[in-house]
C-alpha positions in Angstrom: 62.2 25.9 -27.5 61.7 24.8 -24.0 63.1 22.0 -21.8 62.8 18.2 -22.0 59.8 18.0 -19.8 58.1 20.4 -22.2 59.2 18.3 -25.1 57.8 15.1 -23.5 54.3 16.7 -23.4 54.5 18.0 -27.0 55.7 14.6 -28.3 53.0 12.9 -26.3 50.3 15.2 -27.8 51.7 14.6 -31.3 51.5 10.9 -30.9 47.9 11.1 -29.5 47.0 13.1 -32.6 48.6 10.8 -35.0 47.2 7.7 -33.3 43.8 9.3 -32.8 43.9 8.1 -29.2 44.0 9.5 -25.7 45.7 6.2 -24.4 48.3 7.0 -21.9 51.8 6.0 -23.2 54.6 5.5 -20.7 57.8 7.4 -21.3 59.7 4.2 -22.0 56.9 2.2 -23.7 57.5 0.8 -27.3 55.2 2.8 -29.6 54.6 -0.4 -31.6 52.6 -1.6 -28.6 50.2 1.1 -29.0 49.7 0.6 -32.8 52.5 2.6 -34.3 53.7 1.1 -37.6 56.3 2.4 -40.0 53.9 4.8 -41.8 52.7 6.4 -38.6 56.4 6.6 -37.3 57.5 8.5 -40.5 54.6 10.8 -40.0 55.6 11.4 -36.5 59.3 12.0 -37.3 58.1 14.6 -40.0 55.8 16.2 -37.5 58.6 16.4 -34.8 61.0 18.1 -37.3 58.4 20.6 -38.2 57.4 21.2 -34.6 60.9 21.8 -33.3 62.4 23.2 -36.5 65.1 20.7 -36.8 66.3 18.1 -39.4 67.3 14.6 -38.4 70.5 13.4 -40.0 69.9 10.3 -42.4 72.0 8.1 -40.1 69.6 9.1 -37.2 66.5 7.9 -39.2 66.3 4.5 -37.8 63.2 3.3 -36.2 65.0 2.2 -33.1 65.8 5.7 -32.4 62.1 6.8 -32.3 60.4 3.7 -30.7 59.8 5.3 -27.3 59.0 8.9 -26.1 62.3 8.7 -24.1 64.3 8.1 -27.5 62.4 10.7 -29.4 63.2 13.3 -26.8 66.9 12.4 -26.8 66.9 12.8 -30.5 65.3 16.1 -30.3 67.7 17.3 -27.5 70.5 16.1 -29.8 69.4 18.4 -32.6 68.0 21.4 -30.7 71.3 22.1 -28.9 
Protein backbone atom coordinates (compact mmCIF):
# COMPACT_ATOMS: atom_id res chain seq x y z
CA UNK A 1 0.00 0.00 0.00
CA UNK A 2 2.97 2.29 -0.29
CA UNK A 3 5.45 3.87 2.02
CA UNK A 4 5.09 6.34 4.90
CA UNK A 5 5.66 9.35 2.63
CA UNK A 6 2.78 8.21 0.46
CA UNK A 7 0.67 7.66 3.59
CA UNK A 8 1.36 11.22 4.75
CA UNK A 9 0.01 12.56 1.46
CA UNK A 10 -3.08 10.35 1.63
CA UNK A 11 -3.78 11.33 5.25
CA UNK A 12 -3.34 15.04 4.45
CA UNK A 13 -5.75 14.72 1.54
CA UNK A 14 -8.34 12.99 3.72
CA UNK A 15 -7.99 15.64 6.44
CA UNK A 16 -8.49 18.41 3.87
CA UNK A 17 -11.56 16.61 2.51
CA UNK A 18 -13.14 16.23 5.95
CA UNK A 19 -12.19 19.75 7.08
CA UNK A 20 -13.25 21.18 3.70
CA UNK A 21 -10.08 23.24 3.70
CA UNK A 22 -6.80 23.44 1.85
CA UNK A 23 -5.01 24.81 4.90
CA UNK A 24 -1.48 23.44 5.13
CA UNK A 25 -1.10 21.25 8.22
CA UNK A 26 2.33 20.50 9.64
CA UNK A 27 3.33 16.88 10.21
CA UNK A 28 3.36 17.40 13.98
CA UNK A 29 0.57 19.99 14.27
CA UNK A 30 -2.32 19.20 16.61
CA UNK A 31 -5.42 18.67 14.48
CA UNK A 32 -7.51 20.37 17.15
CA UNK A 33 -5.73 23.59 16.18
CA UNK A 34 -7.21 23.39 12.69
CA UNK A 35 -10.76 22.69 13.80
CA UNK A 36 -10.87 18.93 14.26
CA UNK A 37 -13.31 17.95 16.98
CA UNK A 38 -14.13 14.44 18.21
CA UNK A 39 -16.77 13.86 15.49
CA UNK A 40 -14.41 14.82 12.68
CA UNK A 41 -11.71 12.70 14.28
CA UNK A 42 -13.95 9.62 14.35
CA UNK A 43 -14.87 10.28 10.71
CA UNK A 44 -11.16 10.48 9.87
CA UNK A 45 -10.39 7.24 11.72
CA UNK A 46 -13.13 5.36 9.84
CA UNK A 47 -11.96 6.80 6.52
CA UNK A 48 -8.35 5.79 7.25
CA UNK A 49 -9.41 2.25 8.15
CA UNK A 50 -11.24 1.97 4.82
CA UNK A 51 -8.48 3.66 2.81
CA UNK A 52 -5.75 1.35 4.13
CA UNK A 53 -7.98 -1.73 4.63
CA UNK A 54 -7.05 -1.98 8.30
CA UNK A 55 -8.92 -2.12 11.60
CA UNK A 56 -7.58 -0.32 14.62
CA UNK A 57 -7.68 -2.21 17.90
CA UNK A 58 -10.05 -0.87 20.56
CA UNK A 59 -7.11 0.01 22.80
CA UNK A 60 -5.65 2.11 19.97
CA UNK A 61 -8.78 4.24 19.60
CA UNK A 62 -7.61 7.06 21.81
CA UNK A 63 -7.77 10.57 20.42
CA UNK A 64 -4.17 11.12 21.51
CA UNK A 65 -3.11 8.47 18.97
CA UNK A 66 -4.65 10.44 16.10
CA UNK A 67 -4.02 14.10 16.98
CA UNK A 68 -1.23 14.70 14.46
CA UNK A 69 -0.41 13.42 11.00
CA UNK A 70 2.76 11.96 12.50
CA UNK A 71 0.76 9.88 15.01
CA UNK A 72 -1.79 8.81 12.40
CA UNK A 73 0.93 7.57 10.06
CA UNK A 74 2.55 5.68 12.96
CA UNK A 75 -0.80 3.98 13.68
CA UNK A 76 -1.24 3.08 10.01
CA UNK A 77 2.30 1.72 9.86
CA UNK A 78 1.64 -0.40 12.96
CA UNK A 79 -1.43 -2.00 11.40
CA UNK A 80 -0.34 -2.32 7.78
CA UNK A 81 2.75 -4.36 8.58
